[in-house]
Steps between C-alpha positions, in 0.01 A plus 500: 500500500461878457659484158291207399182677619597821309575294189162326532317833535682647202429188297129533579467858374462413134219253601326754713536752221343274246208420754420857560515577133258219444265635773502848350447353146190301625358794692527704181326237302226466749451876494489497124223238518309737747545785238366287230196412682431867614547617144250244365255586772548867438402484139152371587407823693352780296470757771797742479548518880522124537748468213708785660496299827629194318761689311634630835499158655696365196748784530567422874555133432731590209714699720550219741559243231751721343711504817509121524594488137796735563605309813534164318705674233724684734840371623374542862152376494392643845517884496343729241722732300266804497645718221452243228170367626322843555625622169348197333175526694457865414580436126228231510231726654581762247464252212172368642356849543602612142688802648804421276283606206466849653802708412408768751475263796805348682589277790808582680668235715781543758594192689818455699692172472374305799391150586205439733361183660250343281203576723607866485541505137153364446354770735684782313402363160137485609505860618652617179254302302199665682641850482624494148180349366312770691708771357483363138115513530457824690797727437369760247684831543315808390804611277810325376590136477405238756809403713507214746815426710593198709793531751645240732801656681677465836359760737686619807656244718401131431177598322356469150243731349279397209328802328249488225396848374311649206428854369128428447239760612433445866132477598370569853546133561778311323416189292712285748287619798171424328618172347405297808661162452813649344562725794433213749759285319760771499461558879492125570825458291661790679436322836654185363815705420484651854473828322281817480298652225486876430326709216564830358307746277648817356455697187307235316741232593434194724749274662488188727806419718545157667806505730616186676820347660747352264546134583792319361398175342654175579701359216419142405860446437594559876525166678345660809 
């Protein structure tokens, strides 16, 4: 009976795999529909502030949609492979901002190979989205090229640290601190990760750290 039960479980894995891929595919398609509606609505506004709000909303939804797109393409459609995903997300943000046309500006990415549970991957992606968009807009060093860096590395025992930094001139209040909604989102997402947020300013540089416990994702390919 045990052998039969195990054989039935193993036989059901391809079906479960297909169902989860289909769920991720449908979620991605639904989010793409939301993106289309936001984009159409955004074009109707003439005020720069309102258009900027819609642009940020579109960017946030895009970050989530990209995760579900990657999940249904991955061999294991449950955890998120962070190196490939964050590299692609940052490349898209750079492309959308026009930074790639500036030879003196650069975005440096260092992401360790790790897989995170989907809900953690979404939270990390949204934090990166908020901070990189903020840096792309506000990081303007007084001299030399603009440099933005994104790091996701293991930190200490059982911890992960996400750091987004730039070498832009630091005002008395950083853009992230006066951004309002962006700061609230980052702190809310850090709480979802059971993590903490810290900020540093030094010599014209600004960095935000989000440190959270590394939670091993459950593989869809495990029967239990």
